[in-house]
N, C-alpha and C positions, 0 to 999 in steps of 0.2 A: 538361203530362202528357206521357208517352212517346207516340212512334210509332208502336211496338209495345209489348206488355205479352205477357211470358212468363209463363203460370200456370200452375204443375204443383200436382198434386193428391196427395191421400196417399199418406206414406210417402217420399215422393222427394226429402226434405230426410235420408233416409238413403241417399244414392247414394253409393257405394264401400263402402261396410258392407252394405247389401241383397243377397242373393243376388249378386254381381258378377259368379257364370257367368251371369246373364241381363242384368244390367243395368250390367256392365260396371265396374271401378277406378275411375271418375273420380268427385270428390266437387260435393254440390251446389253447394260454393264454383266446381268449378273450371268447372260450369255459367255461375254469375253471373257470370265472370270469362270463358269466352265470347260469353257477351252482350254484356256492351259490346265486346268485340273485332268480332265479325261488327257491331255497330250502329255502328261508326267507321268500319270496312271498307264499310257499306253509307252511308251519310250520314243513321245513323238513330239517334234516341235508344229504346234498347231498355231497357227495365225488366224484371227476373227475379224474381216472385219464388212461394213456396211455401207450401200450405197442407195441413192436415190436418181441418181445421173447413170444412165446406159453404156454410154459412151466411157466411163469409172470399170463398171462393172468388164467389158468387152478388156479393158487392157490389163486388169490381172486376168483374164481368162490368159492372153495373151503370156504375162508375165510368168502364171503357172505352167504355160507351155510351154515356155522358153529355159524354167528352171526343173523342169521335171517333177513339180510337184503334184500332190495329191489332189481333189478338191472336193468338197461338199459343198453343195451349193443350194440353198434356197432363194430361188429369182422370184419370189414375192409374185406382184401381177408382170415382170415381164414373161413370166411363166407359160401364158394364155397367147403372147404375141409377140412376141423377139426373137424372129427368125436370127437378124443378127447376132447376138449371144448363142440361139443354139448352133447357129454355124461355127461361131469361136468357140464354144464349149464341144462340138465335135472332134474338135484338134485334140482336148485331152483323150480321148479313147482312142483314136485313128492315132495316137503315139503312143500308146503303150501303158500310158497312165487310166486312172481311176477316177471317174466321177459318180456320185452319189446323189442325185437333187434330194432336198427333203423340204418339206413342210411340218409346220407347228401342229395345223388345222387337218383335217382330213378335206381337201376338195370336192370328193364325187360326195360329201355329204350338204355341202354348201350350193352356191347359185350355180346354176346350168352352165355358167360360161367359165367357173374355175374347173369342169370335169375334162378339160384337152389341155395337155400340155405339149409347147413342141420341144423342150428339154429332153423328157419322157424316153423317147425315142431312140436317146444319142446314149443315152445313161448309161451306166453299170448298171443301175439299180434306182430304187425311190424308194423312201422309206417316210410316210404321212402319218398326221393322226396321234402321233404319241408326243401330246409336247417338245420339249425342249430334248425329251430322250429319243425323238426322232434324230437331232446332232449325232449325240451319243453312240445310237446303233449304228448309222452310218460311219462315224470312226471306227468302229467296232470290224464292221464289214469292210472296210478298205483295210483296215490290219487284217482281217480273215485273206482277203483279196490277196495281200502284197506276198502273205506265206506260203501261198499256194502257187505262184508264180516261178 
């Protein structure tokens, strides 16, 4: 199992096509490639996944808990309402692993409904608004947190 799972929620498989003015022009394939590069640079095995399915996301979270992987998660639209994902994700941090919530855009600079996260309060931290660099910064944060354990 990967040292870090980068889990992405709904519509993020459409990166580069979906609202490029908000999410940029890089594709999901570019994110997968970047994740492999960041892992190599950090000496970590990183696996990037994306789903539009809430149940699949929950299964992946359970998998991370069972395997002891840390998680970088962009819950996307699940951020604002999925208590099922929030409850599953709480097992990561309560189990002594790290969970960093990320967002490509800054949710607080967008529509009001995006200002609330059910995942943020149980995450180790949140990084938002830096495009794909939000993910890279999250990987660096986990590396730093691991070193301080």
